[in-house]
Structures are given as structure tokens and as C-alpha cells.
C-alpha positions as CSV (number, residue, x, y, z in Angstrom):
1,M,-3.7,-8.7,36.8
2,Q,-4.7,-9.7,33.8
3,F,-4.0,-13.2,32.5
4,L,-4.4,-15.0,29.0
5,I,-5.8,-18.0,29.4
6,S,-5.3,-19.9,26.2
7,L,-7.0,-23.3,25.1
8,H,-4.8,-25.6,22.8
9,I,-6.5,-27.8,20.8
10,D,-6.0,-31.2,18.9
11,P,-8.6,-31.8,16.2
12,A,-7.3,-35.6,16.2
13,V,-8.0,-35.6,20.1
14,L,-11.4,-34.4,19.9
15,D,-12.4,-36.9,17.0
16,A,-11.7,-39.5,19.3
17,L,-14.2,-38.2,22.3
18,T,-17.5,-39.8,21.9
19,D,-20.6,-37.0,21.9
20,E,-20.8,-37.2,25.4
21,E,-17.7,-36.6,26.1
22,K,-17.9,-33.4,23.6
23,A,-20.9,-32.3,25.4
24,A,-19.6,-32.6,29.0
25,I,-17.0,-30.4,27.9
26,G,-19.2,-27.3,26.4
27,E,-21.2,-27.9,30.0
28,G,-18.0,-27.6,32.2
29,H,-17.3,-24.3,29.9
30,G,-20.4,-23.1,30.7
31,R,-20.1,-23.6,34.0
32,F,-16.7,-22.2,33.9
33,I,-17.8,-19.0,32.4
34,E,-20.8,-18.3,34.6
35,S,-18.6,-18.6,37.6
36,L,-15.5,-16.1,36.4
37,K,-18.5,-13.8,36.0
38,R,-20.0,-14.4,39.6
39,S,-16.3,-13.9,40.7
40,G,-16.2,-10.8,38.5
41,E,-12.7,-12.2,36.6
42,L,-14.0,-12.5,33.8
43,I,-13.1,-9.7,30.9
44,T,-13.8,-11.8,28.0
45,T,-13.7,-14.9,26.1
46,Q,-13.8,-16.3,22.6
47,A,-13.8,-19.4,20.8
48,L,-12.2,-19.6,17.3
49,V,-12.8,-21.4,13.7
50,D,-10.7,-24.0,12.7
51,P,-7.6,-23.1,11.3
52,S,-8.4,-23.7,7.7
53,Q,-10.5,-20.9,7.7
54,A,-7.6,-18.2,8.5
55,A,-6.4,-15.7,6.7
56,V,-2.2,-14.9,6.9
57,V,-1.8,-11.2,5.7
58,T,2.2,-10.0,5.3
59,V,3.3,-7.1,3.5
60,R,5.4,-6.7,0.5
61,D,6.6,-4.2,-1.4
62,G,4.2,-1.7,0.7
63,R,1.0,-4.5,-0.8
64,P,-0.9,-6.6,1.5
65,V,-0.6,-10.3,0.6
66,V,-3.4,-12.4,1.8
67,T,-2.9,-16.3,1.6
68,D,-5.4,-18.9,3.1
69,G,-5.0,-21.2,5.7
70,P,-2.5,-21.2,8.9
71,F,0.2,-19.3,9.6
72,L,1.9,-22.4,10.7
73,E,1.7,-26.3,10.1
74,A,0.9,-27.9,12.7
75,K,-1.5,-30.7,14.4
76,E,-2.5,-28.6,17.2
77,H,-3.4,-24.5,17.3
78,L,-5.1,-22.2,19.1
79,G,-9.1,-22.9,20.2
80,G,-9.8,-20.5,21.8
81,F,-9.1,-18.2,24.8
82,Y,-9.9,-16.7,28.1
83,L,-9.0,-13.2,29.5
84,V,-9.0,-12.9,33.0
85,D,-8.8,-10.1,35.8
86,C,-7.5,-11.8,38.9
87,E,-5.4,-11.5,42.2
88,D,-2.1,-13.2,40.5
89,Q,-0.8,-16.1,39.0
90,D,-1.2,-18.4,41.1
91,R,-5.3,-17.4,41.2
92,A,-4.8,-17.9,37.0
93,I,-3.3,-21.2,37.0
94,A,-6.1,-22.7,39.7
95,L,-8.9,-20.8,37.3
96,A,-7.1,-22.8,34.3
97,A,-7.3,-25.7,36.2
98,R,-11.1,-25.9,36.4
99,I,-11.1,-25.6,32.5
100,P,-12.5,-29.1,31.5
101,D,-9.8,-29.5,28.4
102,A,-7.2,-29.2,31.2
103,A,-8.2,-32.9,32.1
104,I,-7.9,-34.4,28.8
105,E,-4.6,-36.3,27.8
106,G,-3.5,-33.8,24.4
107,L,-5.6,-30.9,25.1
108,G,-3.6,-27.7,26.4
109,V,-4.2,-25.0,28.8
110,E,-1.6,-22.1,29.0
111,V,-1.8,-19.3,31.3
112,R,0.3,-16.1,30.0
113,Q,0.5,-12.6,32.0
114,V,-0.5,-9.8,30.0
115,M,2.3,-7.3,29.6
116,F,0.3,-4.3,27.5
117,A,-3.2,-3.6,27.4
118,D,-4.8,-0.8,26.8
119,G,-1.7,1.4,25.8
120,H,-0.3,0.6,29.3
121,L,2.2,-1.8,30.7
122,E,0.6,-3.6,32.8
123,A,2.6,-3.9,36.4
């Protein structure tokens, strides 16, 4: 089963961390990635730029309209994700609990099963 583990970031929370705490988070993610690779559960992982660098695309009268900035104005945003292939939701939750962000008040780690992948509905 595939699961998306998304990391929700509040920039104010990150800004309040010390350089040492930020480094520990990065090192924790590195160890987590290596453990997922060893177990064969990692499909991919990506970190995303700040939403201020986003482009929002809509189509009006058959033409694309592009605006700068985030789609939604919110203090939190999607900072990145892990896509994993594991036994079940319990395992995905156990994996998510090992992500350093899960231990920091104000940061969110969400687990959602993939419903549609590679042109097929997931069971």
C-alpha cells in the first residue's frame, strides 16, 4: 500500500528554533531517509520551496492565467513529503512518528493513503 506522509510547516515555528535544533531536524530526516531506503519502503521524498515562490494556474476562457504566490493564504504550508510503500496504515503511522517534525509543537505530519497511482485505483 502506498501512503503520502506530508509535512506541514509553520515558518514562525521554524524561525523560533535554534541553529542546533534546525541541524538536528535535518540530520533526523537524513537518518529517516536512509532507514526507509534500507527497508525498501521509500518511493520518493521531496522538499518544497516557500509558497511565495509558487505560481497558481487557472484557465479562463480557454487560456491559462498565472498569478504569483500561494493558492491559499495561510500561516502553515506544505513543506515536503515522503511517498512510501508499506504494509498498512499502522506501519505508515509508525513511520510518520519517526519524522523529527512530529516531535515539534506547531509542525504537522499527516498520513494519507494513495487512492490512485500510475493509472490504477489502489486496493
